PDB file as gemmi writes it, atoms N, CA and C in Angstrom:
CRYST1    1.000    1.000    1.000  90.00  90.00  90.00 P 1                      
ATOM      1  N   UNK A   1      15.895  15.326  26.518  1.00  0.00           N  
ATOM      2  CA  UNK A   1      15.024  14.260  26.952  1.00  0.00           C  
ATOM      3  C   UNK A   1      14.679  14.488  28.420  1.00  0.00           C  
ATOM      4  N   UNK A   2      13.476  14.070  28.822  1.00  0.00           N  
ATOM      5  CA  UNK A   2      13.038  14.211  30.199  1.00  0.00           C  
ATOM      6  C   UNK A   2      13.755  13.245  31.119  1.00  0.00           C  
ATOM      7  N   UNK A   3      13.549  13.460  32.404  1.00  0.00           N  
ATOM      8  CA  UNK A   3      14.142  12.577  33.388  1.00  0.00           C  
ATOM      9  C   UNK A   3      13.037  11.844  34.133  1.00  0.00           C  
ATOM     10  N   UNK A   4      13.363  10.694  34.681  1.00  0.00           N  
ATOM     11  CA  UNK A   4      12.417   9.933  35.480  1.00  0.00           C  
ATOM     12  C   UNK A   4      12.531  10.382  36.928  1.00  0.00           C  
ATOM     13  N   UNK A   5      11.379  10.636  37.560  1.00  0.00           N  
ATOM     14  CA  UNK A   5      11.327  11.032  38.962  1.00  0.00           C  
ATOM     15  C   UNK A   5      10.319  10.125  39.657  1.00  0.00           C  
ATOM     16  N   UNK A   6      10.761   9.437  40.687  1.00  0.00           N  
ATOM     17  CA  UNK A   6       9.858   8.560  41.429  1.00  0.00           C  
ATOM     18  C   UNK A   6       8.940   9.411  42.311  1.00  0.00           C  
ATOM     19  N   UNK A   7       7.630   9.205  42.183  1.00  0.00           N  
ATOM     20  CA  UNK A   7       6.677   9.971  42.986  1.00  0.00           C  
ATOM     21  C   UNK A   7       5.924   9.098  43.979  1.00  0.00           C  
ATOM     22  N   UNK A   8       5.892   7.787  43.749  1.00  0.00           N  
ATOM     23  CA  UNK A   8       5.209   6.864  44.646  1.00  0.00           C  
ATOM     24  C   UNK A   8       5.632   5.443  44.317  1.00  0.00           C  
ATOM     25  N   UNK A   9       5.293   4.532  45.190  1.00  0.00           N  
ATOM     26  CA  UNK A   9       5.543   3.121  44.918  1.00  0.00           C  
ATOM     27  C   UNK A   9       4.358   2.512  44.192  1.00  0.00           C  
ATOM     28  N   UNK A  10       4.594   1.475  43.419  1.00  0.00           N  
ATOM     29  CA  UNK A  10       3.510   0.865  42.652  1.00  0.00           C  
ATOM     30  C   UNK A  10       2.442   0.244  43.550  1.00  0.00           C  
ATOM     31  N   UNK A  11       2.797  -0.152  44.762  1.00  0.00           N  
ATOM     32  CA  UNK A  11       1.800  -0.726  45.671  1.00  0.00           C  
ATOM     33  C   UNK A  11       1.045   0.341  46.454  1.00  0.00           C  
ATOM     34  N   UNK A  12       1.484   1.599  46.357  1.00  0.00           N  
ATOM     35  CA  UNK A  12       0.833   2.690  47.090  1.00  0.00           C  
ATOM     36  C   UNK A  12      -0.418   3.218  46.398  1.00  0.00           C  
ATOM     37  N   UNK A  13      -0.547   2.980  45.099  1.00  0.00           N  
ATOM     38  CA  UNK A  13      -1.714   3.438  44.340  1.00  0.00           C  
ATOM     39  C   UNK A  13      -2.403   2.192  43.786  1.00  0.00           C  
ATOM     40  N   UNK A  14      -3.529   1.846  44.375  1.00  0.00           N  
ATOM     41  CA  UNK A  14      -4.248   0.639  43.982  1.00  0.00           C  
ATOM     42  C   UNK A  14      -4.899   0.813  42.612  1.00  0.00           C  
ATOM     43  N   UNK A  15      -5.121  -0.280  41.873  1.00  0.00           N  
ATOM     44  CA  UNK A  15      -5.793  -0.181  40.566  1.00  0.00           C  
ATOM     45  C   UNK A  15      -7.121   0.570  40.688  1.00  0.00           C  
ATOM     46  N   UNK A  16      -7.335   1.504  39.792  1.00  0.00           N  
ATOM     47  CA  UNK A  16      -8.548   2.312  39.797  1.00  0.00           C  
ATOM     48  C   UNK A  16      -8.422   3.597  40.608  1.00  0.00           C  
ATOM     49  N   UNK A  17      -7.295   3.769  41.309  1.00  0.00           N  
ATOM     50  CA  UNK A  17      -7.087   4.961  42.134  1.00  0.00           C  
ATOM     51  C   UNK A  17      -6.065   5.891  41.494  1.00  0.00           C  
ATOM     52  N   UNK A  18      -5.931   7.066  42.068  1.00  0.00           N  
ATOM     53  CA  UNK A  18      -4.955   8.038  41.601  1.00  0.00           C  
ATOM     54  C   UNK A  18      -4.473   8.895  42.744  1.00  0.00           C  
ATOM     55  N   UNK A  19      -3.400   9.617  42.507  1.00  0.00           N  
ATOM     56  CA  UNK A  19      -2.852  10.547  43.486  1.00  0.00           C  
ATOM     57  C   UNK A  19      -2.451  11.830  42.763  1.00  0.00           C  
ATOM     58  N   UNK A  20      -2.217  12.866  43.536  1.00  0.00           N  
ATOM     59  CA  UNK A  20      -1.663  14.107  43.011  1.00  0.00           C  
ATOM     60  C   UNK A  20      -0.253  14.216  43.560  1.00  0.00           C  
ATOM     61  N   UNK A  21       0.710  14.529  42.682  1.00  0.00           N  
ATOM     62  CA  UNK A  21       2.110  14.614  43.089  1.00  0.00           C  
ATOM     63  C   UNK A  21       2.729  15.906  42.562  1.00  0.00           C  
ATOM     64  N   UNK A  22       3.593  16.488  43.361  1.00  0.00           N  
ATOM     65  CA  UNK A  22       4.346  17.676  42.967  1.00  0.00           C  
ATOM     66  C   UNK A  22       5.721  17.217  42.494  1.00  0.00           C  
ATOM     67  N   UNK A  23       6.071  17.552  41.251  1.00  0.00           N  
ATOM     68  CA  UNK A  23       7.345  17.136  40.672  1.00  0.00           C  
ATOM     69  C   UNK A  23       8.008  18.338  40.016  1.00  0.00           C  
ATOM     70  N   UNK A  24       9.144  18.730  40.532  1.00  0.00           N  
ATOM     71  CA  UNK A  24       9.900  19.853  39.969  1.00  0.00           C  
ATOM     72  C   UNK A  24       9.028  21.095  39.772  1.00  0.00           C  
ATOM     73  N   UNK A  25       8.171  21.389  40.753  1.00  0.00           N  
ATOM     74  CA  UNK A  25       7.328  22.573  40.701  1.00  0.00           C  
ATOM     75  C   UNK A  25       6.071  22.438  39.868  1.00  0.00           C  
ATOM     76  N   UNK A  26       5.804  21.240  39.349  1.00  0.00           N  
ATOM     77  CA  UNK A  26       4.615  21.012  38.528  1.00  0.00           C  
ATOM     78  C   UNK A  26       3.717  19.996  39.231  1.00  0.00           C  
ATOM     79  N   UNK A  27       2.414  20.235  39.215  1.00  0.00           N  
ATOM     80  CA  UNK A  27       1.475  19.319  39.848  1.00  0.00           C  
ATOM     81  C   UNK A  27       0.959  18.326  38.819  1.00  0.00           C  
ATOM     82  N   UNK A  28       1.101  17.034  39.125  1.00  0.00           N  
ATOM     83  CA  UNK A  28       0.681  15.963  38.225  1.00  0.00           C  
ATOM     84  C   UNK A  28      -0.368  15.091  38.892  1.00  0.00           C  
ATOM     85  N   UNK A  29      -1.236  14.512  38.084  1.00  0.00           N  
ATOM     86  CA  UNK A  29      -2.156  13.479  38.538  1.00  0.00           C  
ATOM     87  C   UNK A  29      -1.606  12.154  38.028  1.00  0.00           C  
ATOM     88  N   UNK A  30      -1.461  11.183  38.932  1.00  0.00           N  
ATOM     89  CA  UNK A  30      -0.917   9.869  38.590  1.00  0.00           C  
ATOM     90  C   UNK A  30      -1.997   8.834  38.865  1.00  0.00           C  
ATOM     91  N   UNK A  31      -2.314   8.022  37.847  1.00  0.00           N  
ATOM     92  CA  UNK A  31      -3.377   7.032  37.960  1.00  0.00           C  
ATOM     93  C   UNK A  31      -2.844   5.630  37.712  1.00  0.00           C  
ATOM     94  N   UNK A  32      -3.444   4.659  38.423  1.00  0.00           N  
ATOM     95  CA  UNK A  32      -3.163   3.247  38.192  1.00  0.00           C  
ATOM     96  C   UNK A  32      -4.387   2.662  37.514  1.00  0.00           C  
ATOM     97  N   UNK A  33      -4.253   2.326  36.276  1.00  0.00           N  
ATOM     98  CA  UNK A  33      -5.360   1.783  35.492  1.00  0.00           C  
ATOM     99  C   UNK A  33      -5.058   0.311  35.208  1.00  0.00           C  
ATOM    100  N   UNK A  34      -5.488  -0.548  36.134  1.00  0.00           N  
ATOM    101  CA  UNK A  34      -5.294  -1.988  35.968  1.00  0.00           C  
ATOM    102  C   UNK A  34      -3.824  -2.399  35.952  1.00  0.00           C  
ATOM    103  N   UNK A  35      -2.970  -1.682  36.686  1.00  0.00           N  
ATOM    104  CA  UNK A  35      -1.555  -2.003  36.746  1.00  0.00           C  
ATOM    105  C   UNK A  35      -0.694  -1.190  35.797  1.00  0.00           C  
ATOM    106  N   UNK A  36      -1.331  -0.397  34.934  1.00  0.00           N  
ATOM    107  CA  UNK A  36      -0.603   0.508  34.051  1.00  0.00           C  
ATOM    108  C   UNK A  36      -0.735   1.912  34.624  1.00  0.00           C  
ATOM    109  N   UNK A  37       0.400   2.585  34.798  1.00  0.00           N  
ATOM    110  CA  UNK A  37       0.407   3.903  35.410  1.00  0.00           C  
ATOM    111  C   UNK A  37       0.463   4.992  34.349  1.00  0.00           C  
ATOM    112  N   UNK A  38      -0.298   6.067  34.601  1.00  0.00           N  
ATOM    113  CA  UNK A  38      -0.362   7.217  33.706  1.00  0.00           C  
ATOM    114  C   UNK A  38      -0.165   8.475  34.541  1.00  0.00           C  
ATOM    115  N   UNK A  39       0.578   9.427  34.009  1.00  0.00           N  
ATOM    116  CA  UNK A  39       0.761  10.723  34.671  1.00  0.00           C  
ATOM    117  C   UNK A  39       0.364  11.813  33.689  1.00  0.00           C  
ATOM    118  N   UNK A  40      -0.489  12.728  34.146  1.00  0.00           N  
ATOM    119  CA  UNK A  40      -0.939  13.831  33.312  1.00  0.00           C  
ATOM    120  C   UNK A  40      -0.849  15.122  34.117  1.00  0.00           C  
ATOM    121  N   UNK A  41      -0.901  16.237  33.423  1.00  0.00           N  
ATOM    122  CA  UNK A  41      -0.955  17.538  34.073  1.00  0.00           C  
ATOM    123  C   UNK A  41      -2.222  17.584  34.916  1.00  0.00           C  
ATOM    124  N   UNK A  42      -2.132  18.062  36.129  1.00  0.00           N  
ATOM    125  CA  UNK A  42      -3.283  18.083  37.028  1.00  0.00           C  
ATOM    126  C   UNK A  42      -4.105  19.353  36.829  1.00  0.00           C  
ATOM    127  N   UNK A  43      -4.535  19.602  35.603  1.00  0.00           N  
ATOM    128  CA  UNK A  43      -5.364  20.751  35.277  1.00  0.00           C  
ATOM    129  C   UNK A  43      -6.727  20.252  34.814  1.00  0.00           C  
ATOM    130  N   UNK A  44      -7.766  20.718  35.465  1.00  0.00           N  
ATOM    131  CA  UNK A  44      -9.118  20.338  35.084  1.00  0.00           C  
ATOM    132  C   UNK A  44      -9.636  21.326  34.045  1.00  0.00           C  
ATOM    133  N   UNK A  45      -9.918  20.846  32.844  1.00  0.00           N  
ATOM    134  CA  UNK A  45     -10.392  21.741  31.791  1.00  0.00           C  
ATOM    135  C   UNK A  45     -11.844  22.162  32.003  1.00  0.00           C  
ATOM    136  N   UNK A  46     -12.553  21.566  32.951  1.00  0.00           N  
ATOM    137  CA  UNK A  46     -13.932  21.945  33.213  1.00  0.00           C  
ATOM    138  C   UNK A  46     -14.030  23.363  33.749  1.00  0.00           C  
ATOM    139  N   UNK A  47     -12.959  23.859  34.353  1.00  0.00           N  
ATOM    140  CA  UNK A  47     -12.970  25.202  34.915  1.00  0.00           C  
ATOM    141  C   UNK A  47     -12.635  26.294  33.915  1.00  0.00           C  
ATOM    142  N   UNK A  48     -12.332  25.931  32.682  1.00  0.00           N  
ATOM    143  CA  UNK A  48     -11.935  26.929  31.683  1.00  0.00           C  
ATOM    144  C   UNK A  48     -13.125  27.629  31.116  1.00  0.00           C  
TER     145      UNK A  48                                                      
END                                                                             
């Protein structure tokens, strides 16, 4: 099972905004969508 790693505070990313975070050597994009947070791989498929 994965582990939880804190990358930012909930008040640091306003609703509708996002940040890029480095976690254990992997770059993630973290978004606040109306108070719900999502983290995805920070890879843009448009460049493929």
